[in-house]
Structure formats: structure tokens, C-alpha cells
Rosetta silent file (secondary structure, phi, psi, omega in degrees, C-alpha in Angstrom):
SEQUENCE: XXXXXXXXXXXXXXXXXXXXXXXXXXXXXXXXXXXXXXXXXXXXXXXXXXXXXXXXXXXXXXXXXXXXXXXXXXX
SCORE:     score description
SCORE:     0.000 S_00000001
   1 L     0.000  -41.667  178.872  -43.324   19.412  -19.377 S_00000001
   2 L  -104.274   24.789  179.692  -41.279   22.390  -20.753 S_00000001
   3 L   -70.749  -16.830 -174.197  -44.084   23.563  -23.191 S_00000001
   4 L   -87.352   -3.495  173.492  -44.557   26.808  -21.195 S_00000001
   5 L   -90.257  144.598  177.363  -41.004   27.831  -22.095 S_00000001
   6 L   -58.622  151.251 -176.336  -40.476   29.794  -25.253 S_00000001
   7 H   -54.444  -47.746 -174.841  -39.112   27.979  -28.375 S_00000001
   8 H   -63.183  -51.242  178.840  -35.837   29.982  -28.293 S_00000001
   9 H   -63.124  -25.255  177.322  -35.363   29.355  -24.697 S_00000001
  10 H   -68.672  -41.977 -177.979  -36.293   25.736  -25.038 S_00000001
  11 H   -70.697  -38.968  179.807  -33.579   25.222  -27.650 S_00000001
  12 H   -59.398  -49.790  177.697  -30.995   27.133  -25.432 S_00000001
  13 H   -53.267  -48.537  177.077  -32.089   24.802  -22.495 S_00000001
  14 H   -62.365  -40.396  179.114  -31.591   21.707  -24.571 S_00000001
  15 H   -66.422  -41.222 -178.089  -28.151   22.888  -25.881 S_00000001
  16 H   -68.613  -43.004  175.090  -26.980   23.659  -22.315 S_00000001
  17 H   -51.944  -51.857 -172.271  -28.217   20.220  -21.130 S_00000001
  18 H   -63.422  -43.940  178.023  -26.399   18.478  -24.072 S_00000001
  19 H   -62.839  -35.164  177.147  -23.193   20.420  -23.330 S_00000001
  20 H   -66.239  -45.466 -177.322  -23.500   19.586  -19.560 S_00000001
  21 H   -66.690  -45.003 -179.226  -23.986   15.839  -20.378 S_00000001
  22 H   -59.324  -47.472  173.917  -20.982   15.889  -22.731 S_00000001
  23 H   -51.118  -57.332  177.559  -18.892   17.490  -20.010 S_00000001
  24 H   -57.444  -42.727 -175.330  -19.779   14.941  -17.478 S_00000001
  25 H   -64.201  -44.955  177.450  -19.240   12.075  -19.888 S_00000001
  26 H   -65.355  -29.237  179.748  -15.678   13.466  -20.896 S_00000001
  27 L   -86.119   -2.651  178.918  -14.604   13.922  -17.172 S_00000001
  28 L   -72.418  152.099 -179.839  -15.151   10.405  -16.196 S_00000001
  29 E   -88.358  141.066  178.096  -12.063    8.414  -15.304 S_00000001
  30 E  -132.478  157.187  177.177  -11.351    5.362  -17.492 S_00000001
  31 L  -103.952  124.081  171.432   -8.888    2.558  -17.446 S_00000001
  32 L   -59.543  152.630  173.470   -6.875    1.544  -20.558 S_00000001
  33 L   -61.508  138.925 -170.515   -7.124   -1.992  -21.488 S_00000001
  34 L  -154.659  140.546  172.132   -4.684   -4.114  -19.507 S_00000001
  35 L  -113.249  127.068  177.921   -4.246   -7.870  -18.846 S_00000001
  36 L  -149.435  156.887 -176.477   -3.087   -9.056  -15.554 S_00000001
  37 L  -112.230  137.245 -178.207   -3.586  -12.155  -13.393 S_00000001
  38 L  -137.070  138.924  179.964   -4.744  -12.086   -9.853 S_00000001
  39 L  -118.858  131.922 -173.937   -5.132  -15.051   -7.461 S_00000001
  40 L  -125.859  129.222  173.212   -7.474  -14.655   -4.532 S_00000001
  41 L  -117.880  102.712  176.175   -7.950  -17.212   -1.701 S_00000001
  42 L    56.587 -177.868  167.560  -10.874  -16.797    0.536 S_00000001
  43 L    59.585  -40.647 -168.708  -11.422  -13.695    2.765 S_00000001
  44 L  -108.420  138.021  174.090  -11.135  -11.194   -0.111 S_00000001
  45 L   -69.341  160.404  177.331  -13.884  -10.434   -2.665 S_00000001
  46 H   -63.919  -40.823  176.028  -13.166  -10.730   -6.350 S_00000001
  47 H   -66.385  -37.210  169.631  -13.522   -7.073   -6.942 S_00000001
  48 H   -62.112  -38.723 -173.617  -10.999   -6.195   -4.138 S_00000001
  49 H   -72.584  -47.016 -175.795   -8.523   -8.817   -5.516 S_00000001
  50 H   -64.806  -38.162 -178.502   -9.018   -7.323   -9.170 S_00000001
  51 H   -69.626  -36.523  166.635   -8.496   -3.824   -7.898 S_00000001
  52 H   -60.011  -38.884 -178.868   -5.261   -4.830   -5.976 S_00000001
  53 H   -71.733  -36.488  174.683   -3.967   -6.610   -9.008 S_00000001
  54 H   -61.410  -44.073 -179.191   -4.574   -3.506  -11.226 S_00000001
  55 H   -68.228  -35.295 -176.600   -2.894   -1.329   -8.856 S_00000001
  56 H   -73.320  -37.772  175.754    0.071   -3.651   -8.534 S_00000001
  57 H   -60.428  -38.020  176.844    0.246   -3.813  -12.431 S_00000001
  58 H   -62.675  -51.428 -176.866    0.223   -0.018  -12.626 S_00000001
  59 H   -61.890  -23.494  177.466    3.005    0.222  -10.034 S_00000001
  60 H   -84.033  -10.337 -179.721    5.098   -2.367  -11.904 S_00000001
  61 L    86.307    9.928 -176.712    4.674   -0.328  -15.110 S_00000001
  62 L   -79.448  -22.469  178.133    2.816   -3.231  -16.851 S_00000001
  63 L  -129.981  153.326  173.146   -0.269   -1.218  -17.307 S_00000001
  64 L   -73.199  147.645  175.691   -1.164    2.563  -17.933 S_00000001
  65 L   -70.260  163.968  178.921   -2.783    4.477  -15.004 S_00000001
  66 L   -67.565  148.315  175.223   -6.327    5.559  -15.232 S_00000001
  67 E  -139.679  164.108  178.579   -7.019    8.975  -17.135 S_00000001
  68 E   -72.134  144.867 -173.833   -9.878   11.262  -17.858 S_00000001
  69 H   -51.277  -42.404 -167.848  -11.853   10.174  -21.068 S_00000001
  70 H   -84.833   -0.586 -172.375  -11.082   13.330  -23.028 S_00000001
  71 H   -60.961  -34.678  179.037   -7.315   13.223  -22.509 S_00000001
  72 H  -102.190   13.110  179.933   -6.813   11.472  -25.910 S_00000001
  73 L   -77.775  -16.328 -176.189   -9.587   13.169  -27.915 S_00000001
  74 L   -74.923  -20.185 -177.810   -7.135   15.880  -29.083 S_00000001
  75 L    87.630    0.000    0.000   -5.173   13.372  -31.153 S_00000001
């Protein structure tokens, strides 16, 4: 598909795509592992109850808040 592009430009294109993919991957927000218990009775989906429980655990200081993936890559 990209065979009409010169070899040097093809390599440059692939390097730029790889850097962009790494940038998008590193900018994703992740949640640190955390254990909490949520009880849900009717009306509310399990996903909503889990989200509410996580937010309550973060507010109480029991869990770390979400952060960008690259934040701890620096060591």
C-alpha cells in the first residue's frame, strides 16, 4: 500500500507512526491497583456502583487517584 513511497521516506513514516503510537499509549489514564468493596441493590448497574466505590475510596485516601501511564516511567 505504501510501496510508491521512497524507502527513506517509508522508514521516516514508520518511525513517526511508532512515536505517535507510543505517545498515545503513554498518555492514557490508568488506575493503580486498589481493593474496595461495593454493595449495589437494584436500580444501579455494577459498572456505576464500581465507579462510585472507587471514587469514594480515593476520596477517603484508601486508593491512589488515577494518573497518566508515563508518570512513573522516570523512576
